[in-house]
C-alpha positions in Angstrom: 5.6 -35.0 1.1 3.1 -32.2 1.0 1.0 -31.6 -2.0 1.3 -27.9 -1.7 3.6 -25.7 0.4 3.0 -21.9 0.5 5.7 -19.5 1.6 4.0 -16.5 3.2 0.6 -16.4 4.9 -0.5 -12.9 3.9 -3.5 -12.4 1.6 -1.8 -14.0 -1.4 -0.6 -17.0 0.6 -3.9 -17.6 2.4 -5.9 -17.1 -0.8 -3.6 -19.8 -2.4 -4.5 -22.3 0.3 -8.2 -21.4 -0.1 -8.1 -21.8 -3.9 -6.4 -25.1 -3.7 -8.6 -26.6 -1.0 -11.8 -25.3 -2.6 -10.7 -27.2 -5.8 -9.7 -30.3 -3.9 -10.4 -30.5 -0.1 -8.3 -33.6 0.1 -5.0 -31.9 -0.7 -2.3 -31.6 2.0 -1.5 -27.9 2.2 1.2 -26.3 4.4 1.1 -22.6 5.0 4.3 -21.1 6.3 5.1 -17.6 7.6 8.0 -16.2 9.6 5.5 -14.2 11.8 2.9 -15.3 14.2 -0.6 -13.9 13.4 -2.1 -11.4 14.1 0.8 -9.2 13.0 1.0 -5.6 11.6 1.8 -5.0 8.0 2.6 -1.6 6.5 -0.2 -0.9 4.0 -3.0 1.6 3.1 -5.5 -1.0 4.5 -7.9 -0.4 1.6 -9.9 -3.5 0.7 -11.6 -3.2 -2.7 -14.9 -5.1 -3.2 -13.2 -7.1 -6.0 -11.1 -8.9 -3.4 -14.2 -9.9 -1.5 -15.8 -11.2 -4.7 -12.8 -13.5 -5.2 -13.0 -14.8 -1.6 -16.7 -15.5 -2.0 -15.9 -17.7 -5.0 -13.9 -20.0 -2.6 -16.5 -20.0 0.1 -15.2 -17.1 2.3 -18.1 -14.7 3.0 -18.9 -12.2 5.7 -15.3 -11.6 6.5 -15.7 -7.9 7.1 -19.4 -7.6 8.1 -18.4 -6.0 11.4 -16.5 -3.2 9.7 -18.1 0.0 8.3 -18.1 0.2 4.5 -16.6 3.4 2.9 -18.6 4.8 0.0 -17.0 8.2 -0.6 -13.8 8.8 -2.5 -12.2 12.3 -2.7 -9.4 13.1 -5.1 -7.6 16.5 -5.0 -4.9 18.0 -7.2 -4.0 21.6 -6.5 -7.2 23.7 -6.7 -9.3 20.9 -8.1 -11.3 18.4 -6.1 -13.7 15.6 -7.0 -15.7 13.8 -4.3 -18.2 11.1 -5.4 -19.9 8.0 -4.2 -18.1 4.9 -5.5 -20.3 2.4 -7.4 -19.4 -0.2 -4.8 -18.2 0.5 -1.3 -14.7 -0.4 -0.1 -13.4 -1.2 3.4 -10.5 0.1 5.4 -9.4 -2.7 7.7 -5.9 -3.0 9.4 -3.9 -5.8 8.0 -3.5 -7.0 11.6 -7.2 -7.9 11.4 -7.7 -8.8 7.7 -4.7 -11.0 7.3 -5.4 -12.9 10.6 -8.9 -13.6 9.5 -7.7 -15.0 6.1 -5.2 -17.3 7.9 -8.0 -18.5 10.1 -10.2 -19.2 7.0 -7.4 -21.1 5.4 -6.9 -23.1 8.5 -10.6 -23.9 8.8 -10.5 -25.1 5.1 -7.8 -27.6 6.0 -4.5 -25.9 5.6 -1.8 -26.5 8.3 -0.3 -23.3 9.4 3.3 -23.2 10.8 5.7 -20.5 11.8 8.9 -20.8 9.8 11.3 -18.4 8.0 12.2 -20.1 4.7 15.8 -19.5 3.7 16.4 -21.9 0.8 14.4 -23.3 -2.1 15.8 -26.4 -3.8 14.5 -28.2 -6.9 14.3 -32.0 -7.1 13.0 -34.2 -10.0 9.5 -34.5 -8.6 9.4 -32.1 -5.7 10.6 -28.8 -4.2 12.7 -28.8 -1.1 12.4 -26.0 1.4 15.4 -25.5 3.8 16.4 -29.1 3.1 13.5 -30.3 5.3 10.1 -29.5 3.9 9.3 -31.3 0.7 6.2 -30.5 -1.5 5.1 -31.4 -5.0 4.2 -27.7 -5.7 5.4 -24.6 -3.9 3.9 -21.1 -4.1 6.0 -18.0 -3.2 3.7 -15.5 -1.6 6.3 -13.9 0.6 5.9 -10.3 -0.4 7.9 -7.5 -1.9 11.3 -8.8 -0.9 10.4 -12.4 -1.8 13.1 -14.9 -1.2 11.4 -17.4 -3.4 11.5 -14.9 -6.4 15.2 -14.3 -5.7 16.1 -18.0 -5.6 14.3 -18.5 -8.9 16.4 -15.6 -10.3 13.2 -13.9 -11.5 13.7 -10.2 -12.2 12.8 -7.5 -9.7 10.1 -4.9 -10.5 11.2 -2.3 -13.1 9.7 0.4 -11.0 9.3 0.6 -7.2 7.5 3.0 -5.0 8.1 3.8 -1.3 5.4 4.8 1.2 5.0 5.5 4.9 1.9 4.6 6.9 0.6 5.5 10.3 -2.6 5.8 12.3 -4.2 8.9 13.8 -7.6 10.2 14.9 -9.6 10.8 11.7 -10.1 14.4 10.9 -13.7 15.7 10.8 -13.3 16.7 7.1 -12.2 13.1 6.2 -14.8 11.1 8.0 -16.5 8.4 6.0 -14.2 8.6 3.1 -11.0 7.6 1.4 -9.2 10.8 0.5 -6.2 11.2 -1.8 -4.2 14.4 -2.4 -1.8 14.3 -5.3 1.7 15.7 -4.7 3.2 18.8 -6.3 6.9 17.8 -6.4 7.7 14.2 -7.3 5.3 12.6 -9.7 3.5 10.3 -9.4 2.9 10.8 -5.6 0.0 11.2 -3.3 -0.9 11.5 0.4 -3.9 9.6 1.8 -6.4 9.5 4.6 -8.6 6.5 4.8 -11.2 6.4 7.5 -11.3 3.0 9.2 -14.7 3.7 10.7 -13.6 3.2 14.3 -12.3 6.8 15.0 -8.9 6.2 13.4 -7.6 6.8 9.9 -4.9 5.1 8.0 -2.6 8.0 6.9 0.3 7.9 4.5 2.3 9.3 1.7 4.0 7.5 -1.2 6.0 8.3 -4.3 7.8 6.6 -7.1 11.5 5.9 -6.7 13.7 7.2 -9.5 17.3 6.4 -10.3 18.2 10.1 -10.8 17.5 11.1 -7.3 18.4 9.6 -3.9 15.8 7.6 -2.0 13.6 9.8 0.2 14.2 9.9 3.9 11.6 9.1 6.5 11.6 12.8 7.4 10.8 13.7 3.8 7.9 11.3 3.5 6.4 12.6 6.7 6.9 16.2 5.7 5.1 15.6 2.4 2.2 14.0 4.2 2.0 16.9 6.6 2.2 19.4 3.7 -0.5 17.7 1.6 -2.8 16.9 4.6 -2.1 19.6 7.2 -2.4 18.5 10.7 -2.8 14.8 9.7 0.3 13.6 11.5 -0.7 15.0 14.9 -1.3 12.1 17.3 0.0 9.7 14.7 1.7 6.4 15.7 2.9 3.1 14.2 4.7 4.9 11.4 6.2 2.3 9.1 7.7 2.6 5.6 7.6 0.0 3.0 8.5 -0.7 -0.7 6.0 -1.5 -3.4 7.2 -3.5 -6.5 4.9 -2.1 -9.2 3.4 -4.2 -11.9 4.4 -3.6 -15.5 3.3 -4.5 -19.0 3.0 -8.2 -18.3 3.2 -10.5 -15.4 6.2 -12.9 -15.4 5.4 -16.2 -13.9 8.0 -19.0 -13.9 7.4 -22.4 -15.4 7.8 -25.5 -13.2 6.7 -26.4 -9.7 7.3 -23.0 -8.1 4.7 -20.3 -8.6 4.5 -16.7 -7.5 1.5 -14.7 -6.3 0.8 -11.1 -5.1 3.7 -8.8 -4.2 6.2 -11.6 -4.8 5.1 -11.5 -8.5 5.6 -7.7 -8.6 1.8 -7.2 -8.7 0.9 -3.8 -7.3 -1.1 -1.3 -9.3 1.3 1.3 -10.6 -1.4 4.0 -10.5 -2.6 3.6 -6.9 -0.3 1.2 -5.1 -3.3 -1.1 -4.5 -2.2 -4.7 -4.1 -4.8 -6.6 -2.0 -7.0 -7.5 -5.0 -4.1 -8.7 -7.1 -2.8 -10.8 -4.1 -6.1 -12.5 -3.4 -6.9 -13.0 -7.1 -3.5 -14.4 -8.1 -3.4 -16.4 -4.9 -6.6 -18.2 -5.7 -5.4 -18.8 -9.3 -2.2 -20.2 -8.0 -4.0 -22.6 -5.7 -6.3 -23.8 -8.5 -3.3 -24.2 -10.9 -1.5 -26.3 -8.3 -4.7 -28.4 -7.7 -5.2 -29.0 -11.5 -1.5 -29.9 -12.0 -1.6 -32.4 -9.1 -4.8 -33.9 -10.3 -3.1 -34.6 -13.6 -0.1 -36.0 -11.8 2.0 -33.4 -13.4 3.2 -30.9 -10.8 5.8 -29.5 -13.1 3.0 -28.0 -15.3 1.7 -25.9 -12.4 3.7 -22.8 -13.4 2.5 -22.8 -17.0 -1.1 -23.3 -15.9 -0.7 -20.4 -13.5 0.9 -18.1 -16.0 -2.0 -18.7 -18.4 -4.7 -18.0 -15.9 -3.0 -14.8 -14.6 -2.6 -13.5 -18.1 -6.2 -14.3 -18.9 -7.4 -12.4 -15.9 -5.0 -9.5 -15.7 -3.2 -9.3 -19.0 -5.0 -6.5 -20.7 -5.6 -4.7 -17.4 -1.8 -4.6 -16.7 -1.1 -3.1 -20.1 -3.7 -0.4 -19.5 -2.4 0.4 -16.0 1.1 0.6 -17.3 0.0 3.2 -19.9 -2.1 5.0 -17.3 0.7 5.2 -14.8 2.9 6.9 -17.4 0.2 9.4 -18.3 -0.6 10.4 -14.7 3.1 11.1 -14.1 2.4 14.2 -16.2 0.8 16.9 -14.1 -1.3 18.1 -17.1 -2.9 14.7 -17.6 -3.5 14.3 -13.8 -5.2 17.7 -13.7 -7.3 16.8 -16.7 -8.3 13.5 -15.0 -9.5 15.1 -11.8 -11.4 17.7 -13.8 -13.0 15.0 -16.0 -14.0 12.9 -13.0 -15.6 15.9 -11.3 -17.6 16.6 -14.5 -18.7 13.0 -15.3 -19.6 10.2 -12.9 -18.8 7.7 -15.6 -15.2 8.9 -15.8 -15.0 8.7 -12.1 -16.3 5.1 -12.1 -13.8 4.1 -14.8 -10.9 5.6 -12.8 -11.9 3.6 -9.7 -12.1 0.4 -11.7 -8.7 1.0 -13.2 -7.1 1.8 -9.9 -8.8 -0.7 -7.6 -9.9 -3.6 -9.7 -9.0 -4.8 -13.2 -10.5 -2.0 -15.3 -9.1 -0.5 -18.5 -8.8 2.8 -20.2 -12.2 3.1 -21.6 -13.4 5.3 -24.5 -15.4 7.3 -21.8 -12.3 7.9 -19.7 -10.1 8.7 -22.7 -12.7 11.1 -24.0 -13.0 12.8 -20.7 -9.2 13.4 -20.5 -9.1 14.8 -24.0 -12.0 17.1 -23.3 -10.5 18.5 -20.2 -6.9 18.8 -21.4 -7.3 22.3 -22.9 -8.7 23.6 -19.7 -5.9 22.0 -17.6 -3.3 23.4 -20.0 -4.7 26.9 -19.8 -4.9 26.8 -16.1 -1.3 25.6 -15.9 -0.1 28.5 -18.0 -2.1 30.9 -15.8 -0.6 29.4 -12.6 2.9 29.8 -14.1 2.3 33.5 -14.9 1.1 34.2 -11.4 4.2 32.4 -10.0 
């Protein structure tokens, strides 16, 4: 009988183990994953400083000290560009590196790591049974976008899903030292990106929202859009992998009982930017703490309710704001106004970064900037249509 079993050893799963063992080092924690680490994972590889803040709270520091911080962020939409220094630098680190280091940190904290593909989750009176063999008092599903744990709980899938393709290529001279995002002109919301890793390579990709009224885009379409928005970026590219992103919505649905969800498995991906590492680490640590608190009270069945409350306390208002923001930026006029406002005012830029990478909200400054720039964006849009 394990105190805590975690399905999935990515950032959410490893953070769950770290959160639980930081709260109670005496817990028996089993961390399961179908892959052997290090392993590749399709992702933009952007690590926001907020994720590192959470890891520091559970004793994990210096994790990325040997990687170059990225301080510049460039946003482009049509003829408008804003390039500014972020208030706090981010990192671009391949998941093959980042995830393996988190697993090592969880192991060092006391978690037992095992390779296993979990295929069944069964409920007992005072435990959860995985595959009829592994028994735990609390289980956390951190098994990603296609979570088996979520399906077995009959929890709903994300209302909205995006698809993206990612690869690696030599970083272009014009994109060195920065994270660059170019918003699409066809399907909204969509954007291409080039994120400098600092080692001569860039993480490149393109993503867009899936919609019921049109067929899913092909691999060729995704690569064509990337090449169109970032000309020459696909030359020399390799390791192209596509992946789905279950986007967060108005609220985070966490089940009651002994089985919890964290990260992508809980449909927690920022609907504006596709960022999910911070959500994964933050909700993973919260899941670990909720499990520890429930076990300390000899009431493992209360873990789900405890986790739900803590996630809503941390992200509740933020998720509502990002849901509204994602609907707004689906409108080209609002997107144009946002880029123009960020170029004019550093405060607007900072608020956009917090909303897209952390747990920021639509502030009065941000809203005021959008309102102020909307007439100019509208006039320019009319002018462009006349020229066309």
